[in-house]
C-alpha positions in Angstrom: -50.2 36.1 -0.2 -46.7 36.0 1.1 -44.4 33.7 -0.9 -41.1 33.0 0.7 -38.4 31.5 -1.4 -36.8 28.6 0.3 -33.1 28.4 0.1 -31.5 25.1 -0.8 -30.3 23.0 2.0 -26.6 23.3 2.9 -26.0 19.8 1.7 -27.6 20.4 -1.7 -25.8 23.8 -2.1 -22.5 22.2 -1.3 -23.1 19.5 -3.9 -23.9 22.1 -6.5 -20.7 24.0 -5.8 -18.7 20.7 -5.9 -19.9 19.7 -9.4 -17.3 21.8 -11.3 -14.5 20.9 -9.0 -15.5 17.2 -9.3 -15.4 17.4 -13.1 -12.0 19.0 -12.9 -10.7 16.3 -10.6 -12.0 13.6 -12.9 -10.3 15.2 -15.9 -7.0 15.3 -13.8 -7.5 11.6 -13.0 -7.4 10.8 -16.7 -4.4 13.0 -17.2 -2.7 11.4 -14.2 -3.4 7.9 -15.4 -1.9 8.7 -18.8 1.1 10.3 -17.2 1.6 7.4 -14.8 1.6 4.8 -17.6 4.0 7.0 -19.6 6.4 7.4 -16.7 6.3 3.6 -16.0 7.2 2.8 -19.6 9.6 5.7 -20.0 12.8 3.5 -19.6 12.0 2.1 -23.0 12.3 5.4 -24.8 14.0 7.7 -22.3 16.4 5.6 -20.2 19.1 8.1 -20.2 17.1 10.6 -18.2 16.0 8.0 -15.7 19.5 6.7 -15.4 20.7 10.2 -14.6 18.1 10.6 -11.8 19.5 10.7 -8.3 18.1 7.5 -6.6 19.7 8.5 -3.3 22.8 6.3 -3.2 25.1 8.8 -1.7 24.0 11.3 -4.3 24.9 9.0 -7.2 22.8 8.5 -10.3 21.9 5.1 -11.6 24.1 5.7 -14.6 27.2 6.4 -12.5 26.9 2.8 -11.1 26.4 1.1 -14.5 29.4 -0.6 -15.9 28.4 -0.2 -19.5 25.4 0.9 -21.7 22.1 -0.4 -20.4 21.0 -3.6 -22.1 17.4 -4.2 -23.3 17.0 -6.6 -20.4 18.0 -3.8 -18.0 15.4 -1.5 -19.5 12.8 -4.3 -19.2 13.7 -4.8 -15.6 13.4 -1.0 -15.0 9.8 -1.1 -16.5 8.9 -4.2 -14.3 10.1 -2.4 -11.2 7.7 0.4 -12.0 4.7 -1.9 -12.4 3.7 -2.2 -8.7 3.8 1.5 -8.1 1.9 2.0 -11.4 -0.9 -0.3 -10.3 -1.3 1.5 -7.0 -1.2 4.9 -8.7 -3.9 3.8 -11.1 -6.0 2.3 -8.2 -5.7 5.6 -6.4 -6.9 7.6 -9.4 -9.8 5.1 -9.8 -10.8 5.7 -6.2 -10.6 9.5 -6.7 -12.7 9.1 -9.9 -15.3 7.2 -8.0 -15.3 9.6 -5.1 -15.8 12.7 -7.3 -18.4 10.9 -9.4 -20.4 10.6 -6.2 -19.8 14.3 -5.5 -20.9 15.2 -9.0 -24.1 13.3 -8.4 -24.7 15.1 -5.1 -24.1 12.0 -3.0 -21.5 13.5 -0.7 -21.8 11.0 2.1 -22.9 7.9 0.3 -21.5 4.6 1.3 -19.6 4.4 -2.1 -18.1 7.8 -1.6 -16.9 7.0 1.9 -15.5 3.6 0.7 -13.6 5.3 -2.1 -12.2 7.9 0.4 -11.1 5.1 2.7 -9.5 3.0 -0.1 -7.8 6.1 -1.3 -6.2 6.6 2.1 -5.0 3.0 2.3 -3.7 3.3 -1.3 -1.6 6.3 -0.4 -0.2 4.4 2.6 0.6 1.5 0.3 2.3 3.9 -2.1 4.4 5.4 0.7 5.6 1.9 1.6 6.2 0.9 -2.1 8.2 3.9 -3.2 11.3 3.2 -1.1 11.1 -0.4 -2.2 10.8 0.7 -5.8 13.9 2.8 -5.4 15.9 -0.1 -3.9 14.6 -2.4 -6.6 15.6 0.0 -9.3 19.2 -0.1 -8.2 19.2 -3.8 -8.4 17.4 -3.8 -11.8 20.0 -1.4 -13.3 23.2 -2.8 -11.7 22.3 -6.5 -12.2 24.1 -6.4 -15.5 27.3 -5.4 -13.8 29.9 -8.0 -12.9 29.7 -9.4 -9.3 31.1 -6.9 -6.8 29.8 -3.9 -8.8 26.1 -4.5 -8.2 24.3 -2.1 -5.9 21.4 -2.4 -3.4 20.6 1.0 -1.9 17.6 1.4 0.5 16.7 4.9 1.4 13.8 6.8 2.9 12.9 10.1 1.5 11.7 13.1 3.5 8.2 12.6 1.9 7.8 9.0 2.9 6.9 9.3 6.5 4.6 12.3 6.2 2.9 10.5 3.3 2.0 7.6 5.5 0.7 9.9 8.3 -1.4 11.8 5.8 -2.8 8.6 4.4 -3.8 7.3 7.8 -5.5 10.7 8.6 -7.6 10.2 5.4 -8.5 6.6 6.5 -9.5 7.9 9.9 -11.6 10.7 8.5 -13.4 8.3 6.2 -14.2 6.1 9.1 -15.5 9.0 11.2 -17.6 10.3 8.2 -19.0 6.8 7.6 -20.1 6.7 11.3 -21.5 10.2 11.2 -23.5 9.3 8.0 -24.8 6.1 9.7 -25.8 8.1 12.8 -27.5 10.8 10.6 -29.5 8.0 8.8 -30.6 6.6 12.1 -31.7 10.0 13.3 -33.7 10.6 10.2 -35.6 7.3 11.0 -36.6 8.7 14.4 -38.1 11.9 13.0 
């Protein structure tokens, strides 16, 4: 008798190799969520560092445009400005969690995995749009306590904003192509 050992299909082999990576990504999602919440709330306990950050108003820090020490209301406004970005960041991490949960389960091209991938791409695009708005809103939030004429609104685009939108749209397109490929593969299996 000649017994031949069959090798796992490439699909199954890839799923097995992705399990460890998927677990690592899921752990990083948890770390990322904790870090995102901490950063969003950081004005309440570390306002000085944030105020010294360059928010791209001709190279000036937020502190340099403040007419006095930040009030508690100013710190609250700073936290509120961070909330929309925090929500999108957490949604992105949730989509990555779902995508890599599917990978860990060996469902590389499941409908859920492809939906998570596509939502992640749209979320990155939303984040790329929100970040310049957040920077502008932060200037208003901080300088609102200043007397009229000393308040600042600064709108700026960073060097990462444009490529981030392009990268996000590439991921959305890839997810759509992969969904169509998965649908075509399912149809082909039905013919065999």
